[in-house]
C-alpha positions in Angstrom: 0.3 -3.4 -17.6 0.3 -2.9 -13.8 -2.2 -3.6 -11.0 -3.9 -0.5 -9.5 -5.7 -0.6 -6.3 -8.8 1.2 -6.2 -10.1 1.9 -2.7 -13.8 2.8 -2.6 -14.7 4.8 0.4 -17.5 3.3 2.0 -19.5 6.5 2.2 -19.8 6.1 -1.8 -22.2 3.1 -1.2 -25.2 5.5 -1.1 -24.6 6.7 -4.5 -27.5 5.5 -6.7 -25.6 5.3 -9.9 -22.6 3.8 -8.0 -22.2 1.0 -10.7 -22.3 3.4 -13.4 -19.7 5.4 -12.1 -17.2 2.6 -11.3 -17.6 1.1 -14.6 -16.8 4.3 -16.1 -13.7 4.2 -13.7 -12.7 1.0 -14.8 -12.5 2.2 -18.5 -10.1 5.1 -17.6 -7.8 2.6 -16.4 -6.7 1.5 -19.9 -4.7 -1.9 -19.7 -3.8 -1.5 -16.1 -5.4 -4.0 -14.0 -7.8 -2.8 -11.4 -8.1 -4.6 -8.0 -11.1 -3.2 -6.0 -11.0 -2.6 -2.2 -14.0 -1.6 -0.4 -14.1 0.7 2.8 -16.2 0.3 5.9 -18.4 3.5 5.6 -21.6 3.4 7.8 -21.1 -0.3 8.8 -17.9 0.3 10.5 -19.4 3.3 11.9 -21.7 1.1 13.8 -18.7 -1.1 15.1 -17.5 2.1 16.2 -20.4 2.7 18.5 -20.5 -0.8 19.8 -16.9 -0.4 20.8 -17.9 2.5 23.1 -21.0 1.0 24.3 -20.0 -2.4 25.2 -16.1 -1.3 26.2 -14.9 -3.8 23.6 -11.2 -3.8 23.4 -9.6 -2.5 20.0 -8.6 -6.0 18.7 -12.3 -7.2 19.0 -13.4 -4.2 17.3 -10.7 -4.5 14.7 -12.1 -7.9 13.5 -15.6 -6.8 13.9 -14.9 -3.8 11.5 -13.4 -6.1 8.9 -16.5 -8.3 9.3 -18.6 -4.9 8.4 -16.4 -4.7 5.1 -17.6 -7.9 4.0 -21.4 -6.9 4.3 -20.4 -3.9 1.8 -18.4 -6.4 -0.4 -21.5 -8.4 -0.9 -23.7 -5.1 -1.6 -21.0 -4.5 -4.6 -21.1 -8.1 -5.6 -24.8 -7.6 -5.9 -24.7 -4.1 -7.7 -21.9 -5.2 -10.0 -22.2 -8.5 -11.3 -18.8 -8.5 -13.4 -17.1 -8.4 -10.0 -15.6 -11.5 -8.4 -14.6 -12.1 -4.8 -11.0 -13.1 -4.6 -8.7 -13.5 -1.5 -5.2 -14.1 -3.2 -3.1 -13.3 -6.4 -3.7 -16.5 -8.3 -7.8 -15.9 -8.0 -7.1 -12.4 -9.3 -5.1 -13.3 -12.0 -7.8 -15.5 -13.3 -10.5 -12.9 -12.9 -8.3 -10.4 -15.0 -7.9 -13.1 -17.4 -11.6 -13.5 -18.2 -11.9 -9.7 -18.3 -13.6 -9.5 -15.4 -12.8 -7.3 -12.1 -11.4 -8.8 -8.7 -13.2 -7.7 -5.5 -10.5 -8.2 -2.7 -12.1 -10.1 0.1 -10.1 -7.8 2.4 -10.6 -9.8 5.8 -9.3 -12.8 4.1 -6.3 -11.6 2.3 -5.1 -9.5 5.4 -5.5 -12.5 7.7 -3.3 -14.6 5.1 -0.8 -11.8 4.5 -0.4 -10.7 8.3 1.0 -14.1 8.9 3.7 -13.9 6.2 4.6 -10.2 6.5 8.4 -9.7 6.3 10.2 -6.6 8.1 9.4 -3.3 6.0 5.7 -4.5 5.7 4.8 -5.6 9.2 1.2 -6.1 9.9 -0.7 -2.7 10.8 -2.0 -2.0 14.3 -5.3 -3.2 15.3 -6.4 0.0 16.6 -9.0 2.9 15.4 -6.0 4.9 14.1 -6.3 2.3 11.3 -9.1 2.4 8.8 -9.7 0.9 5.4 -7.2 3.6 3.7 -4.4 2.5 5.5 -5.6 -1.5 5.0 -5.9 -0.6 1.0 -2.3 1.0 1.3 -0.9 -1.9 2.8 -2.8 -4.3 0.1 -1.1 -1.8 -2.4 2.6 -2.6 -0.8 2.0 -6.4 -0.2 0.4 -7.0 -3.9 2.6 -5.3 -4.9 0.5 -2.6 -6.8 1.8 0.1 -9.4 -0.5 2.7 -7.9 -3.2 3.2 -5.2 -6.1 5.4 -6.2 -8.7 6.5 -3.0 -12.2 6.8 -4.6 -13.4 9.4 -2.1 -17.0 11.7 -1.8 -15.3 15.0 -1.4 -12.6 16.8 -3.5 -9.5 18.1 -2.2 -9.2 21.7 -1.8 -7.4 23.7 -4.5 -3.5 24.9 -3.2 -0.4 25.8 -4.6 1.4 22.7 -3.8 0.3 18.9 -3.9 -1.6 17.5 -0.9 0.7 15.4 1.2 -0.3 12.1 3.0 0.3 13.9 6.6 -2.0 16.7 4.8 -4.7 14.6 4.3 -4.5 12.8 7.7 -4.2 16.1 9.6 -7.3 17.2 7.7 -9.3 13.9 8.6 -9.4 12.9 5.0 -7.5 9.7 5.6 -6.7 7.8 9.1 -4.0 8.8 11.4 -1.9 5.9 10.4 -1.8 6.5 6.5 1.2 8.6 6.4 3.6 6.1 8.4 3.2 3.9 5.1 4.6 6.6 2.9 8.1 5.1 2.5 6.8 1.8 0.9 3.6 3.1 -0.8 3.5 3.0 -4.6 2.1 6.5 -6.1 -0.9 7.3 -4.6 -3.9 9.3 -6.1 -7.1 11.0 -4.5 -10.1 10.9 -7.0 -13.5 12.4 -6.0 -16.0 9.8 -7.4 -18.9 11.5 -6.3 -18.1 14.8 -8.2 -20.2 15.6 -11.3 -17.2 17.1 -12.9 -14.5 15.5 -14.8 -12.6 13.2 -12.5 -9.0 13.9 -11.5 -6.2 11.9 -10.1 -4.8 14.1 -7.8 -1.5 13.1 -6.2 -0.8 12.7 -2.5 2.9 13.0 -2.0 
Protein backbone atom coordinates (compact mmCIF):
# COMPACT_ATOMS: atom_id res chain seq x y z
CA UNK A 1 0.00 0.00 0.00
CA UNK A 2 1.90 2.99 -1.32
CA UNK A 3 1.38 6.74 -1.34
CA UNK A 4 0.41 8.24 -4.68
CA UNK A 5 0.89 11.97 -5.12
CA UNK A 6 -1.94 13.25 -7.31
CA UNK A 7 -1.06 16.66 -8.68
CA UNK A 8 -4.24 18.43 -9.78
CA UNK A 9 -3.53 20.97 -12.50
CA UNK A 10 -5.01 24.38 -11.75
CA UNK A 11 -6.56 24.42 -15.22
CA UNK A 12 -9.00 21.75 -14.04
CA UNK A 13 -10.59 23.93 -11.36
CA UNK A 14 -13.19 25.23 -13.81
CA UNK A 15 -14.65 21.75 -14.35
CA UNK A 16 -18.25 21.78 -13.10
CA UNK A 17 -18.04 18.06 -12.30
CA UNK A 18 -14.55 18.16 -10.80
CA UNK A 19 -15.69 16.59 -7.48
CA UNK A 20 -17.25 13.68 -9.36
CA UNK A 21 -14.12 13.13 -11.42
CA UNK A 22 -11.79 13.31 -8.44
CA UNK A 23 -13.88 10.86 -6.44
CA UNK A 24 -13.85 8.46 -9.40
CA UNK A 25 -10.06 8.89 -9.63
CA UNK A 26 -9.63 8.07 -5.94
CA UNK A 27 -11.57 4.84 -6.47
CA UNK A 28 -9.21 3.72 -9.26
CA UNK A 29 -6.27 3.68 -6.83
CA UNK A 30 -7.40 0.61 -4.91
CA UNK A 31 -5.54 0.27 -1.63
CA UNK A 32 -2.96 2.92 -2.48
CA UNK A 33 -3.25 6.12 -0.50
CA UNK A 34 -3.80 9.39 -2.41
CA UNK A 35 -2.06 12.59 -1.41
CA UNK A 36 -3.64 15.47 -3.34
CA UNK A 37 -1.52 18.45 -4.38
CA UNK A 38 -3.22 21.40 -6.07
CA UNK A 39 -1.67 23.59 -8.74
CA UNK A 40 -1.83 27.34 -9.21
CA UNK A 41 -3.78 27.77 -12.46
CA UNK A 42 -5.33 31.18 -13.09
CA UNK A 43 -4.48 32.37 -9.59
CA UNK A 44 -0.76 31.82 -10.21
CA UNK A 45 -1.07 33.46 -13.62
CA UNK A 46 -2.28 36.60 -11.83
CA UNK A 47 0.96 36.57 -9.84
CA UNK A 48 2.88 36.29 -13.13
CA UNK A 49 1.11 39.46 -14.23
CA UNK A 50 1.99 41.23 -10.98
CA UNK A 51 5.60 40.08 -11.40
CA UNK A 52 5.84 41.92 -14.71
CA UNK A 53 3.76 44.99 -13.88
CA UNK A 54 5.38 45.69 -10.50
CA UNK A 55 8.89 44.38 -11.32
CA UNK A 56 8.83 41.95 -8.40
CA UNK A 57 11.87 39.79 -7.85
CA UNK A 58 11.48 36.06 -8.33
CA UNK A 59 11.72 35.26 -4.62
CA UNK A 60 8.79 37.59 -3.88
CA UNK A 61 6.81 36.15 -6.77
CA UNK A 62 7.55 32.59 -5.67
CA UNK A 63 5.90 33.04 -2.29
CA UNK A 64 2.99 35.02 -3.72
CA UNK A 65 2.41 32.15 -6.16
CA UNK A 66 2.49 29.73 -3.25
CA UNK A 67 -0.17 31.83 -1.52
CA UNK A 68 -2.26 31.64 -4.71
CA UNK A 69 -2.23 27.85 -4.40
CA UNK A 70 -3.78 28.24 -0.96
CA UNK A 71 -6.78 29.98 -2.54
CA UNK A 72 -7.24 26.97 -4.81
CA UNK A 73 -6.88 24.62 -1.85
CA UNK A 74 -9.72 26.44 -0.11
CA UNK A 75 -11.90 25.88 -3.17
CA UNK A 76 -11.16 22.14 -3.15
CA UNK A 77 -11.95 21.91 0.55
CA UNK A 78 -15.28 23.59 -0.18
CA UNK A 79 -16.09 21.29 -3.11
CA UNK A 80 -15.02 18.01 -1.52
CA UNK A 81 -15.85 17.79 2.20
CA UNK A 82 -13.98 14.47 2.43
CA UNK A 83 -10.68 16.31 1.97
CA UNK A 84 -8.63 17.46 4.96
CA UNK A 85 -5.77 19.94 4.78
CA UNK A 86 -2.45 18.56 6.07
CA UNK A 87 1.06 19.93 6.25
CA UNK A 88 3.04 16.88 7.36
CA UNK A 89 3.19 13.08 7.20
CA UNK A 90 1.70 12.43 10.64
CA UNK A 91 -1.39 14.47 9.79
CA UNK A 92 -1.77 12.63 6.49
CA UNK A 93 -1.56 9.26 8.25
CA UNK A 94 -4.35 10.35 10.57
CA UNK A 95 -6.53 11.38 7.63
CA UNK A 96 -5.97 8.08 5.79
CA UNK A 97 -6.74 6.11 8.95
CA UNK A 98 -10.18 7.72 9.00
CA UNK A 99 -10.90 6.89 5.37
CA UNK A 100 -10.54 10.46 4.17
CA UNK A 101 -8.20 12.11 1.65
CA UNK A 102 -5.37 14.48 2.62
CA UNK A 103 -4.93 17.68 0.64
CA UNK A 104 -1.40 18.95 1.10
CA UNK A 105 -0.88 22.52 2.28
CA UNK A 106 1.89 22.96 -0.26
CA UNK A 107 3.28 26.21 1.11
CA UNK A 108 3.51 24.88 4.67
CA UNK A 109 5.03 21.54 3.64
CA UNK A 110 7.62 23.11 1.35
CA UNK A 111 8.59 25.67 4.00
CA UNK A 112 9.20 22.93 6.55
CA UNK A 113 10.93 20.50 4.21
CA UNK A 114 13.22 23.06 2.57
CA UNK A 115 14.83 23.71 5.93
CA UNK A 116 15.54 19.98 6.31
CA UNK A 117 16.54 19.00 2.76
CA UNK A 118 19.69 16.93 2.45
CA UNK A 119 22.06 16.54 -0.49
CA UNK A 120 20.18 15.08 -3.45
CA UNK A 121 16.90 16.74 -2.58
CA UNK A 122 17.96 20.35 -2.27
CA UNK A 123 15.24 23.02 -2.26
CA UNK A 124 13.93 23.92 -5.68
CA UNK A 125 14.94 27.20 -7.31
CA UNK A 126 12.53 30.00 -6.49
CA UNK A 127 12.08 31.03 -10.11
CA UNK A 128 9.38 30.85 -12.78
CA UNK A 129 11.17 27.79 -14.22
CA UNK A 130 9.56 25.96 -11.29
CA UNK A 131 5.78 25.58 -11.13
CA UNK A 132 3.52 23.31 -9.12
CA UNK A 133 4.52 20.37 -11.37
CA UNK A 134 8.10 20.46 -10.05
CA UNK A 135 6.83 21.20 -6.55
CA UNK A 136 4.61 18.11 -6.67
CA UNK A 137 7.58 16.10 -7.94
CA UNK A 138 9.67 17.40 -5.06
CA UNK A 139 6.89 16.42 -2.64
CA UNK A 140 6.85 12.91 -4.15
CA UNK A 141 10.61 12.64 -3.64
CA UNK A 142 10.59 14.00 -0.11
CA UNK A 143 7.58 12.03 1.17
CA UNK A 144 8.61 9.52 -0.40
CA UNK A 145 5.76 8.40 -2.70
CA UNK A 146 5.51 5.25 -4.78
CA UNK A 147 4.01 7.10 -7.75
CA UNK A 148 3.40 10.61 -9.03
CA UNK A 149 0.38 11.23 -11.25
CA UNK A 150 -0.05 14.55 -13.05
CA UNK A 151 -3.77 15.20 -13.53
CA UNK A 152 -4.01 17.49 -16.53
CA UNK A 153 -6.51 19.05 -18.93
CA UNK A 154 -4.98 17.80 -22.18
CA UNK A 155 -4.10 14.36 -23.48
CA UNK A 156 -0.61 13.47 -24.63
CA UNK A 157 -0.43 12.99 -28.38
CA UNK A 158 -0.02 9.38 -29.45
CA UNK A 159 3.52 8.45 -30.47
CA UNK A 160 5.60 5.33 -31.04
CA UNK A 161 7.66 5.74 -27.87
CA UNK A 162 6.78 6.93 -24.38
CA UNK A 163 6.97 10.62 -23.65
CA UNK A 164 10.04 11.64 -21.67
CA UNK A 165 10.05 14.33 -19.01
CA UNK A 166 12.20 16.41 -21.35
CA UNK A 167 9.72 15.94 -24.21
CA UNK A 168 6.94 17.19 -21.95
CA UNK A 169 8.98 20.20 -20.86
CA UNK A 170 9.96 21.05 -24.44
CA UNK A 171 6.28 20.93 -25.43
CA UNK A 172 5.37 23.30 -22.56
CA UNK A 173 3.30 20.62 -20.84
CA UNK A 174 5.37 20.76 -17.63
CA UNK A 175 7.77 23.38 -16.35
CA UNK A 176 11.35 23.70 -17.52
CA UNK A 177 12.84 22.44 -14.27
CA UNK A 178 10.83 19.24 -14.08
CA UNK A 179 13.24 17.02 -16.09
CA UNK A 180 16.03 17.84 -13.61
CA UNK A 181 14.12 15.88 -10.95
CA UNK A 182 14.21 12.67 -12.98
CA UNK A 183 17.02 10.85 -11.10
CA UNK A 184 15.02 10.93 -7.86
CA UNK A 185 11.39 10.86 -9.04
CA UNK A 186 9.21 7.82 -8.42
CA UNK A 187 7.42 6.38 -11.50
CA UNK A 188 5.57 9.33 -13.01
CA UNK A 189 2.38 9.30 -15.06
CA UNK A 190 0.17 11.69 -17.02
CA UNK A 191 -3.63 11.49 -16.84
CA UNK A 192 -6.01 13.73 -18.81
CA UNK A 193 -8.70 14.17 -16.16
CA UNK A 194 -10.73 16.46 -18.43
CA UNK A 195 -11.07 13.71 -21.05
CA UNK A 196 -14.49 12.19 -21.63
CA UNK A 197 -12.83 8.92 -22.61
CA UNK A 198 -11.52 6.26 -20.26
CA UNK A 199 -8.65 7.69 -18.24
CA UNK A 200 -5.20 6.32 -18.94
CA UNK A 201 -2.06 6.63 -16.85
CA UNK A 202 0.56 7.40 -19.51
CA UNK A 203 4.15 7.01 -18.30
CA UNK A 204 6.64 9.86 -18.44
CA UNK A 205 10.13 8.36 -18.61
